[in-house]
N, C-alpha and C positions, 0 to 999 in steps of 0.2 A: 079649220080642218074638217073634212067630211066625215060622216059616221063610218064610212068604209075605211078611210085613212086611219081613224082612231083604232078601230078593231085590228087592222093589219099591222099598224105600228106597235100596238101593245103585244100582239102575238110575236112579232119579230124580236122583241126584247128578250124572249125566252131562248133564242137560238144563237149559238156561237157565230154563225155566219153573219149575223147582224153587226156584231162588234168588229169582225174582220172587215166587212164592207165599210164601216164607219172609219176605221183607221186608214184603209186603203184609199178612200175618197180624199183624205188629206194628203196622202203620199203621192197619189198618181194623178189626181184631177186638178186642173187649173181652176181657180175660183171655187174652192170646195164648199164654202158656205152657201153660195148660190145653188150649187148642185144639191146639197142637203135640203135646203128650203124647198126647192121645186119637188124633190123626191118625196119628202114627208108630207107636205101640205097640198100636193097635186095642183100647183098653181103655175102660171106662166103661159105665154103664147108659144105656138109652134108654127113652122119649123124653127128649131133652135140648134145652134152649133155649140158643141162642147169640145174642150181640149184635154187630152190625156197624155201623161208622160209614159213613154215606153222605152224598151231597150234600143229602139231606133230613133229616139228623140221625141219631141212633142208632135202629137198627131191630132187631127181634128176629125170629128164625126158629126153628121147632121142627123138630128132626130125629128120625127114628125108628129109625135104624140107622147103623152106621159108613159104609155106602154113601152115606147122605144127607150125612154130614159131608164125604165126598170131593167130592160135588157142590157143597156150600157153598164149599169151598176152590177148586174149579175155577172157580166163578163170581166170587167176591169176592177170591180170592188170586191164582190164576194168570191171572185175567181172560180166560178162554177166549173169552167172547163180548163182548169189549171194546166199550163204547159210549161215545160222547162225551156231555157234559152237555146238549147241545142237540138230541138226537134227538127225533123227534115220534111215529113209528109203528114198532112192532116186532111181528113175527109169530113165534109160538113153536110149532113143530110138535113135540110130545112134551114137554109141560110138567111131567110128573111131579108132584111135590108143591109146585111153585111157586117154587123157589129161583131159577131163571134169570129167571122173570117178576118176582120181587122185585128182582133186580138191575136189570132194564130200568126198572121203575116208579120206582125211587129215583134215576134219573139227573136228573130234574127233576120239577116238580109238574104238568106238562101232558102228558107222553108217554102215548099210548094203546097198549095191548098186547092182541093177539088170541091167545088160548090154545086149544090143541087137545090134549086128553088123554082117553083112552077108559076108563081103569081106575077104577071107582067108589071104591076105597079111596084112591087117589092124589088123586082129585077132592076128597074130603072133607078130606084133609090140606092140599091146595092152598088151599081156601077159608079154612082156619084160618090159614095163613101169610100170606094176602093180605088179612086183615081191615083195613078202613079204606081199601082201594083199589078197592072195588067199582065206583065210578063211572068208573074209568079202565081197566078191563079187561073184555073180553068172553070168556067161557069157552064153548067148544064141546065138548060131551062126546062126542067121536068121535076116530077115528084118521084119519091122512092116508096116502093111498096112490096107486096109479096105476090102480086099478079102484074103481068106486063100488058100494056095496051094503052088505050085512051079511056079516061074516066071523068065523070063530073067531079068538080072540086068546088067546095063551098068557101066563100070568103066573107069576112066582116070588115067593118070600116077601117080599123086601125092597121090592118095588114099583119098584126101580130098573130092572129089566130086564123086557122083555116084547116080544112081536112077533106080527104076523099069521101065521096058519097057513093056507097054501094048498097044495093038492095033497099034503097029508101032510108038508110040510116046515115046520119051525119056524124062523122068522127071529129067533132070540135068540142074541146073540153068545156062544156057548159056555156059556150058563146053562141049568140044568135047569128044567123047568116042573113046577108043582104043580097047576095048574088051567086050565081053558079057560072063557072067557066069549065071548059073541057081542057084537060091537061094530059100530057104524055107521062106515063108511069113506067119506070125501069125497075128491075129486080136488084135488090141490094147486093146479092151474091155476084151478079153479073158485073156491076160497076166496080165493086171492090176487086174482083179478079182482074179487070182491065188495069186498074191502078197498080196492082201487084205484078203485072207484067213488066212494069217500068222500074219498080223499086223492090228491094229485098223485103222491106216491111213497112207497115203504116204505124206511125207513132200514136195517132189519135183518130178515132172515129166518133163524131158527135152526131147523135140522133135526136132530132126534135121535129117530129112529123105528126103531132096532134092526133094520137089515137092508134097509131100503128107501131109504136116503139116495141111493145112486147112481141108482136108478131114478127117483126124484123129480127129482133134478138133471137127468137126461137128458130128462125129460118137460116141463120148463118152457118155455113159449112165449117167443119173442123179444120180443113186445110187452109181456110181463110183465117179463122180465129187464131191459128198457130202462128200467124205472121202479123198479128195486131197487138200492140202494146197496151193501149188503153181504149175503153169505150165509155163515153158519157151519154147516158140516155135519160130523157125527160119522162121518167116513170117512177111510181111509188112502189111498184110490186117487188123489186129486188129479186127477180127470178135468178136462179143459179145458172152460171155458164161454166162448163167444164174447162179447167185450166186457169180460171180467173177468181180472184177474191173480189168482194164488193163492199161498198158502203153506201148508205142512203141518207139523205136529209131533204126535208121539204118534198118537192116533187122530182128530185134528181137522184139517179143511181149511178155511181162510178164503179167501173170494172177495171181491175188491174191484173195484168198477166202475172201469174205466180212463178 
C-alpha cells in the first residue's frame, strides 16, 4: 500500500460514508473483494471492466484508471448522488466518462439525463460506457460556466480533473495540467431553462466542474431553483441557497428543496 493510500484509508475510517461504501460494494458490485483490493491498495491494470447490480439488472462500466474506480465507488458505493428509483430528469454538469450518468440512467427505464462534458477523450469513453442508453440521454460537448463563449480548458492525464483557464488561473483542484484545449462554454441558467421548457421540474442537478461550483450555485436564478428538487455540488463551502436545506461531507454538498 502506498503512503498516500495509508493516509487516505486511515482518514476514511473516520467517516460514515466509508462504511456505507463498504456495505454497498458487497451488495451492488460483482466480485466485491476484487473491487475492494483494487480500491484500497491502488493496484491492477487498466482499462478494467466492473459489473454493478442496479434496478435495471447487472450493468458493466469500463474504467481507465484508479481515479475512475474512485468515481465508480463514489456513485454506486458511497451514493454521493443518491437518487430514488422514481426520478424522471437529471442534469449532469461535468459528466466525465459517464459513471454518474450510468447511475442516474439505471434508476429506472424512463429517466432522461442531460450530460455536459467538454473533454474529447472523456466523451469517447462516456459513449462507450453508456451504450444502449442513447435514447435516454442527451450529450452536450461543452463546459458549464458563468460566462458564455470559447475558453481554454486545462486537462491532466487521467481525465478525472480539468478546468477552465481564465486570466491565467487554472481552476483545477490541485492537479497539474498537461495540455490545453479550447472548449465551448454555456451558461448554467440557459441550459437549465431549456430543460425546463420540456419538463415541469428537474429532480437532480449534479455539478462537478472543478472550481466553478460555487460561482454556478450563486448564479442560479430563483425561477429555476423553484423547479429543482435536489442539487449535488462538489464543494466544501456549503453556501446557502434560498429554499434549500443542505448537508456537507468530504468535498460534497447536497442541497434539498424544503
